C-alpha positions in Angstrom: 14.1 -7.9 0.2 10.9 -8.4 -1.3 6.9 -10.9 1.7 2.1 -11.2 3.0 -3.8 -13.6 4.9 -12.9 -17.4 3.2 -14.0 -19.8 0.9 -13.8 -18.7 -2.7 -15.9 -19.0 -5.8 -14.7 -22.0 -7.6 -14.9 -22.1 -11.3 -15.8 -25.4 -12.8 -14.0 -24.5 -16.0 -10.8 -24.2 -14.0 -10.8 -27.6 -12.3 -7.6 -28.7 -13.9 -5.8 -25.5 -12.9 -7.1 -25.7 -9.4 -5.4 -29.1 -9.0 -2.1 -27.6 -10.1 -2.4 -24.8 -7.6 -3.0 -27.2 -4.8 0.2 -29.0 -5.7 2.2 -25.7 -5.7 0.9 -24.4 -2.3 3.2 -24.8 0.7 0.5 -26.5 2.7 -3.1 -27.4 2.3 -5.3 -25.0 4.4 -7.2 -26.6 7.1 -11.0 -26.8 6.6 -12.7 -23.6 7.6 -14.0 -23.8 11.2 -16.8 -21.3 10.5 -18.6 -20.1 7.5 -16.5 -17.5 5.7 -17.6 -14.6 3.6 -17.2 -15.1 -0.1 -14.7 -12.9 -2.0 -15.8 -10.2 -4.3 -17.1 -11.9 -7.5 -14.7 -11.7 -10.4 -15.8 -9.4 -13.2 -16.3 -11.6 -16.2 -18.0 -9.2 -18.6 -15.8 -9.1 -21.7 -14.9 -5.8 -23.3 -16.2 -5.1 -26.8 -13.0 -6.1 -28.4 -9.8 -7.9 -27.4 -7.2 -5.9 -25.7 -3.6 -6.5 -24.5 -2.5 -5.0 -21.1 1.1 -5.0 -19.8 2.1 -6.1 -16.3 5.5 -5.1 -15.0 7.0 -7.7 -12.6 10.4 -8.6 -11.1 12.4 -11.1 -13.0 14.8 -11.8 -10.1 12.3 -12.6 -7.3 12.0 -15.9 -5.6 10.5 -18.9 -7.5 7.3 -19.0 -5.5 6.4 -15.4 -6.6 7.3 -16.2 -10.1 5.0 -19.3 -10.0 2.2 -17.2 -8.5 2.6 -14.7 -11.3 2.3 -17.4 -14.0 -0.7 -19.1 -12.4 -2.6 -15.9 -11.7 -2.0 -14.4 -15.1 -3.3 -17.7 -16.7 -6.4 -17.8 -14.5 -7.1 -14.1 -15.0 -7.0 -14.5 -18.8 -9.3 -17.5 -18.6 -11.8 -15.5 -16.5 -11.4 -12.6 -19.0 -10.9 -14.2 -22.4 -10.9 -10.8 -24.2 -7.9 -9.6 -22.2 -4.4 -10.7 -22.9 -1.7 -10.0 -20.2 1.8 -9.3 -21.4 4.2 -9.9 -18.5 7.4 -7.8 -18.6 10.2 -8.8 -16.2 13.0 -6.6 -14.9 15.4 -6.9 -12.0 14.9 -5.1 -8.7 17.6 -2.5 -9.2 16.3 -1.5 -12.6 12.6 -1.6 -11.8 12.0 2.1 -11.2 14.0 3.2 -14.2 12.2 0.7 -16.5 8.7 1.9 -15.6 9.7 5.6 -15.8 11.3 5.0 -19.2 8.1 3.2 -20.4 6.1 6.1 -19.0 8.3 8.7 -20.8 8.0 6.8 -24.0 4.2 6.8 -23.8 4.0 3.0 -23.4 3.6 2.4 -19.7 2.3 -0.9 -18.4 -1.2 -1.0 -17.1 -0.2 -2.6 -13.8 3.1 -2.3 -11.8 4.2 -3.0 -8.2 6.1 -1.0 -5.6 9.4 -2.9 -5.9 12.5 -0.8 -5.3 10.3 1.8 -3.5 8.4 2.2 -6.8 5.3 3.7 -5.2 6.8 6.9 -3.9 9.0 7.3 -7.0 6.0 6.7 -9.4 3.8 9.0 -7.3 6.4 11.8 -7.3 6.7 11.5 -11.1 2.9 11.4 -11.7 3.4 7.9 -13.3 0.4 6.3 -11.4 -3.2 7.3 -11.0 -5.4 7.5 -7.9 -7.8 4.5 -7.6 -10.7 6.3 -5.8 -13.0 6.5 -8.8 -12.5 2.9 -9.7 -13.0 1.8 -6.1 -16.3 3.8 -5.9 -17.5 2.5 -9.3 -16.7 -1.2 -8.4 -17.9 -0.7 -4.8 -14.6 -2.1 -3.4 -14.7 -2.7 0.3 -11.4 -1.4 1.6 -12.1 -2.5 5.1 -10.8 -5.9 4.3 -7.3 -4.5 4.2 -5.0 -4.0 7.2 -5.4 -0.2 7.8 -1.7 0.5 8.0 -1.3 -1.1 4.6 -3.8 1.3 3.1 -2.3 4.2 5.0 1.1 3.5 3.5 -0.2 4.0 -0.1 -2.4 7.0 0.6 -1.3 10.5 -0.3 -3.3 13.7 0.0 -6.4 11.9 0.9 -6.3 9.6 -2.2 -5.5 6.0 -2.6 -2.7 5.3 -5.1 -2.3 1.5 -4.9 -3.9 -1.7 -3.6 -1.8 -3.6 -1.1 -1.1 -7.3 -1.6 1.3 -8.2 1.2 2.1 -6.5 4.5 4.9 -7.8 6.8 6.5 -6.7 10.0 10.1 -6.8 11.1 10.4 -9.4 13.8 12.8 -11.7 15.7 13.2 -15.2 14.4 14.9 -17.7 16.7 16.3 -21.2 16.8 14.6 -22.8 19.8 17.1 -25.7 19.9 19.9 -23.3 20.8 17.7 -21.8 23.6 17.0 -25.3 25.0 20.6 -26.3 24.9 21.7 -23.2 26.7 18.8 -23.3 29.2 17.6 -19.9 28.1 13.9 -18.9 28.0 12.7 -18.0 24.4 11.5 -14.4 23.8 7.9 -13.6 24.6 5.1 -13.4 22.0 3.3 -10.4 23.4 4.1 -7.1 21.7 3.0 -5.3 24.8 5.4 -7.2 27.1 7.8 -4.4 28.2 10.1 -6.9 29.9 11.3 -7.7 26.4 13.9 -5.0 25.9 17.2 -4.5 24.1 19.0 -5.3 27.3 17.0 -8.5 27.6 17.9 -9.4 24.0 21.6 -8.8 24.7 21.4 -10.9 27.9 20.0 -13.8 26.0 22.4 -13.3 23.1 25.3 -13.4 25.4 24.2 -16.6 27.0 23.6 -18.2 23.6 26.7 -17.3 21.8 29.8 -19.6 21.8 32.8 -20.6 19.8 32.6 -17.4 17.8 36.1 -17.8 16.4 35.5 -21.4 15.2 33.4 -21.4 12.0 32.7 -25.1 12.5 31.2 -24.8 16.0 30.1 -21.2 16.2 26.6 -20.1 17.4 26.0 -16.4 17.2 23.7 -15.0 19.8 21.9 -12.7 17.4 22.1 -11.0 14.0 20.8 -7.5 14.7 21.1 -5.2 11.6 20.7 -1.5 11.3 17.5 -1.8 9.1 16.7 0.2 6.1 18.7 3.5 6.1 19.5 3.0 9.8 15.9 2.9 11.0 16.7 0.4 13.8 17.0 3.8 15.5 13.2 3.8 15.7 13.7 1.7 18.9 15.4 4.7 20.3 12.4 6.9 19.2 14.6 8.7 16.7 14.6 8.9 12.9 17.4 10.0 10.6 15.0 12.3 8.6 13.6 14.6 11.4 15.0 16.2 14.6 11.9 15.8 16.7 11.5 12.1 17.4 10.3 8.8 15.8 9.1 8.2 12.2 5.7 9.7 12.9 7.4 13.2 12.7 9.1 12.6 9.4 7.4 14.6 6.6 9.4 12.7 4.0 7.5 9.5 4.8 4.3 11.3 3.8 5.6 13.1 0.7 8.3 10.7 -0.4 10.8 13.6 -0.7 13.9 13.7 1.6 14.8 17.3 2.4 16.6 17.1 5.7 18.9 14.5 7.4 20.2 14.0 11.0 22.5 11.0 10.9 25.1 12.5 13.2 22.5 13.5 15.9 23.4 12.1 19.3 20.6 9.6 19.6 21.3 8.3 16.0 24.9 7.8 17.0 23.8 6.1 20.2 21.6 3.6 18.3 24.3 2.8 15.7 26.9 2.4 18.5 24.7 -0.1 20.3 24.4 -2.2 17.1 28.2 -2.0 16.4 28.9 -3.0 20.0 27.0 -6.3 19.5 29.8 -7.3 17.2 33.0 -5.7 18.5 32.3 -5.3 22.2 30.0 -8.1 23.2 31.0 -10.5 20.3 27.5 -11.9 20.0 26.7 -10.6 16.5 28.4 -11.9 13.3 30.8 -9.7 11.4 30.0 -8.8 7.7 32.5 -11.5 6.6 30.8 -14.1 8.8 27.4 -13.1 7.3 28.8 -13.4 3.8 30.1 -16.9 4.5 26.7 -18.0 5.9 24.9 -16.5 3.0 27.0 -18.3 0.5 26.4 -21.5 2.4 22.6 -21.4 2.6 21.1 -18.2 1.1 19.4 -16.8 4.2 22.0 -17.1 7.0 19.4 -18.2 9.6 19.1 -21.5 7.7 22.7 -22.4 8.5 21.6 -23.1 12.1 24.5 -20.9 13.4 22.2 -18.0 14.5 20.3 -18.3 17.7 18.2 -15.1 16.8 17.9 -12.9 13.8 16.0 -9.6 13.3 14.5 -9.7 9.8 11.4 -9.2 7.6 8.3 -11.3 7.9 8.7 -12.6 4.4 11.2 -15.1 5.7 8.4 -17.2 7.0 8.4 -18.5 3.4 11.9 -19.9 4.0 10.7 -22.0 6.9 7.8 -23.3 4.8 10.2 -24.2 2.0 13.1 -25.7 4.0 11.3 -27.0 7.1 14.6 -27.2 9.1 15.2 -30.1 11.5 15.6 -27.6 14.4 12.7 -26.0 16.1 12.1 -22.3 15.4 9.9 -19.5 16.6 9.1 -15.8 16.1 8.9 -12.9 18.5 8.2 -9.2 18.6 10.9 -6.6 18.3 12.2 -5.6 21.8 11.6 -2.3 23.5 14.3 0.3 23.2 15.6 2.6 25.9 12.8 5.1 25.4 10.0 2.5 25.8 9.0 2.0 22.1 9.3 -1.1 19.9 8.3 0.4 16.5 8.7 -2.2 13.8 9.3 -1.3 10.2 6.4 -2.6 8.0 7.0 -3.8 4.5 4.0 -3.5 2.2 3.9 -4.9 -1.3 1.3 -3.0 -3.3 0.2 -2.9 -6.9 -0.6 0.2 -8.9 -2.4 1.4 -12.0 -0.1 3.4 -14.3 -0.9 6.8 -15.8 -1.3 7.1 -19.6 -1.9 3.3 -19.9 -4.0 2.4 -22.9 -6.5 0.2 -21.1 -6.9 1.5 -17.5 -10.3 -0.2 -17.0 -8.9 -3.6 -17.9 -5.8 -2.8 -15.9 -7.9 -2.2 -12.8 -9.7 -5.5 -13.4 -6.3 -7.2 -13.1 -5.4 -5.1 -10.0 -8.7 -6.0 -8.4 -8.2 -9.7 -9.1 -4.7 -9.8 -7.7 -5.5 -8.0 -4.4 -9.1 -8.8 -3.7 -9.9 -11.9 -5.8 -8.6 -15.4 -6.2 -5.1 -14.0 -7.0 -4.9 -12.7 -3.4 -6.0 -16.0 -2.1 -3.4 -17.8 -4.1 -0.8 -15.4 -2.8 -1.6 -16.3 0.8 -1.5 -20.0 -0.1 1.6 -20.2 -2.2 4.2 -17.5 -1.4 4.6 -17.5 2.4 4.2 -13.7 2.3 1.7 -12.4 4.8 -1.4 -10.9 3.1 -2.6 -7.3 3.5 -6.1 -8.5 2.9 -7.5 -9.7 6.3 -9.9 -12.1 4.5 -6.9 -14.4 3.8 -5.2 -14.3 7.2 -6.6 -17.8 8.2 -5.2 -19.3 5.0 -1.7 -18.1 5.8 -1.8 -19.0 9.5 -3.1 -22.5 8.6 -0.3 -22.9 6.1 2.6 -21.8 8.3 1.3 -23.4 11.5 1.6 -26.8 9.7 5.4 -26.5 9.3 6.5 -29.5 11.5 9.5 -27.6 13.0 7.5 -24.6 14.2 7.8 -24.2 18.0 4.8 -22.0 18.4 1.1 -22.9 18.5 -1.2 -21.5 15.8 -2.6 -19.0 18.4 0.9 -17.9 19.4 1.8 -17.4 15.7 -1.4 -15.3 15.3 -0.4 -13.2 18.2 3.1 -12.5 17.1 2.2 -11.6 13.5 -1.2 -10.0 13.5 -0.5 -7.8 16.6 2.6 -6.4 15.1 0.8 -3.8 13.0 -0.3 -1.8 16.1 3.4 -1.2 16.7 4.5 -0.6 13.2 5.4 2.1 10.7 6.0 1.8 6.9 9.6 1.3 6.2 11.6 3.9 4.1 12.0 1.4 1.3 8.3 1.7 0.7 7.8 5.4 1.4 10.8 7.3 0.0 11.5 8.4 -3.5 15.0 7.5 -4.8 15.2 4.8 -2.2 17.7 2.6 -4.2 20.1 5.6 -4.4 19.7 6.4 -0.7 20.2 2.7 0.2 23.3 2.5 -1.9 24.7 5.6 -0.3 24.0 4.4 3.2 25.4 1.0 2.7 28.6 2.3 1.2 29.2 5.0 3.8 28.4 2.8 6.8 30.4 -0.2 5.7 33.6 1.0 7.5 31.6 1.1 10.8 30.3 -2.5 10.5 33.8 -3.6 9.4 35.2 -2.1 12.6 37.5 0.3 10.6 36.2 3.6 12.0 34.4 4.8 15.1 30.7 5.2 15.0 30.7 9.0 15.5 33.3 9.4 12.7 31.4 7.1 10.4 28.1 8.8 11.0 29.6 12.2 10.2 30.6 10.7 6.8 27.0 9.4 6.3 25.7 12.9 7.2 27.9 14.6 4.6 27.0 12.1 1.9 23.3 12.5 2.4 23.6 16.3 2.5 25.4 16.3 -0.8 22.7 14.0 -2.3 19.9 16.3 -1.1 21.6 19.3 -2.5 21.6 17.8 -6.0 17.9 17.2 -5.8 16.8 20.6 -4.7 
C-alpha cells in the first residue's frame, strides 16, 4: 500500500474516550494559532427503532488504522445509540471479491472503502450508489476536500464516494547520508525545474557506496516503476493511451481498460531508465537486496541503507512511529525528460453500498468518518494525509514534531500540500480489476528487474499478457 489534514465539538459524555484517543495519537497537536471553523455538527437524532449497519474494513492493515476503526466505531455508536455497527474484516487481496459476493447475496454492507481499487470495481458493477442526494439533503460542504480527491471519485457528473485520505508519491531521503557525502538535499519546491531525473541520478551516484557489502552498503536511491509502470508519467507517457500522459487515458475515467501500449518506444525508454539505475549505474538495489531490507525492518527505508526512496506519502506514518536516529526529509518527484513531474496520487475513499438495508444510517457513518470527528482522529492518529483540508494543520503539527525531521513545518507544508497541483490519481484507485492487472504486471516484469531479459524483450511480454487479459474482458 494503503495513507491522509479546527477545533471540534467536544462531547462531555465522551471525556473518558477522549483521554484514550490522546494517548493513541502520534503527537499532540499544537494549540491553534487562529480561531478555526467548527466541524459539521454530528447528527444525533436517533431513528425510530434500533438498526444494525455493516462496515467492511481491511483486516490486514497497519495497527494504527485498526485502532482508528475501533475508536471511531465506538464513538459513532455513542453518538448514535440506536445504531449498531457490525465491523467485517477481510484482507486486501480478497476485499473486492468479498463485497461483490455480499452484494450478489443481497447482504451488502452499508459502508465500504476503496481498498484493492474497490471504487472503480464497485462502480462498474453498480455495487455503490451516488451520494449527491444525501449531500444535498445534509447540505454537505464539499469545498473542504482537496479538489483532486473529489475528482478521483466522480463519474458522469456524480459523486460516488467521500475521500478520507489523499497522498502523493514523493522522494523521502536520509539527510545524514547527504551530509556525510557533502551532497545538497533535494529541493522542496515542486516548480523547481532544476530537480530532474538527471539531477537525482547525479546525487544517487555520489551517495551510493559499498553496494556489494551488505554490512556497509548505502544505496543512492530506490526508484520503482510505480503502479502498472506509471513512473512513465515522468516521460509524459501512459501505458493505456498512445497520445501522452494520464490525462489522455479514458480508462482512468471509466475504470475499464480497453487498450494497452507497454511496448511503445517511450514506455520502453522509461522502464530502461529505471532498470539502468540497478544494472548500469549500480545505485538502485536489486530485488533481492530490497527483500533482505524488507525482512530486516518492514519498510526498507528504515534500515538506514537507502539515501533516497520514491514512495507513497503514507510512509510519513513510519517516521512518526519509528522516529529514526538519523535525520530525514521529503521532496517532490523530479522532472522527467519532457518537463513534467506528474505524481501518482493515492486517495482512500469511503462508499455507500447499493441495496444496503439502512442507507440513511450508513450515510451518517460515512459523514462522521470523512467530515466529522472520525476524520479529525484519522489526521491525528494514522499518519495518513487527510483529504479534508480542515484537518491539514492537525497533520502538519503532528508530523513536524518528529524530532528527526530535517524540514521546518513550513517546508513540510510546501512539499506535501503543493503536490496535488502536479498529481493524477494512480491506477490502483481508478481501474477496475486492478489486483488482476497488478499481478500480471508484477509477474511479467520480474525478469526485467532481475536482470534476466532486456527491457524491450520484457515489455513485449507485458504487452502480450495485457492484450490477452483485455481480450477475455471484451
